[in-house]
N, C-alpha and C positions, 0 to 999 in steps of 0.2 A: 384324874385323880394322881397325885403326886406318890412319890416313895412312899412318907410317912405313911398316907393316908391306908395305901394302900398294905402295908406291915402290920396297921392299927385295925382295920378290918378282918386279917388273916388271923390275927392272934384273938381277936374275939370270935370269929368262927368255930378257932381251935378251944377257946374255952367253952364254948357253945358245945361241939363235940361231945368234950371230956362228960357232960353230964346224961349222955345217951347209952343205950345197952350197949354192953360189949361189938355182941357181931356186927350193928352198924358204928361204932363206932373206930373200929380196926378200919374198916372200909372209906370211912367219910374222913380218916385221919391220914391214909395212905393218899386221898385224893387232893388232900389239904397240904401232905407235901409235896405231891406232884405238881401242883399250882406254885407254889413257892418256888421249886426250881425251875418251874419253864420259866414263870418271871425275871430269876435271875438269869439266866441263859439269854432271854430276851432282850435284858439290861444290857448283858456283856455285847452281845449282837450290835445293838445300837451305838453304843460306845465306839465298837469299831467299824461301823459306817462311819461315823462322824469324824472321827481319825481318817478315814479315809478319804472322804470328801475334802478332809480341811487339808489334806495331803495333794488332792485334785485341783484345789483352787488355786495353791500356792506354785503348782507346775503348770497351770494355766497363765498365771500371772506373769513365770518366767517367760515363757514361748510369746505371751504377747510383747514382753518389754524386747526379746533376740528380734522377733520381727519387727518391731518397730525399726531397730536397729539395723536390721539388716537392709530395711526400707532407705534411710537417711545415709547409710554408705552407697546404697545405689543411686541413689540422688546423686550423691555428689561425685560419684564414679563417671555418672551420666555428663554431669557439667564437665568436668575434667575433658572428657572425650570431645565432646561438642565444641570446646574450646579448641582444643588442638585441631580436628577436623576442619574449621573455623580458620585457622592460620595457614596451617596447608593448603587451603584451596586457593 
């Protein structure tokens, strides 16, 4: 269900609630408002989680890049040491 669908259905529900007797209406209006608030908080939480995941993905990419660079440097230095040890022997 998209955000637009949710808002449309909730608006329809609130319209139907307005036609109920006052005691029932107050309780159902409160429930509808609570549903709207929870939905809003859930959307905010999902958005924050998405941002955190994006940051985590970027961090992992940097770490992989750094690891690969360190491995290349390590291989290069080993070759230099092998050459030096080969000449000294």
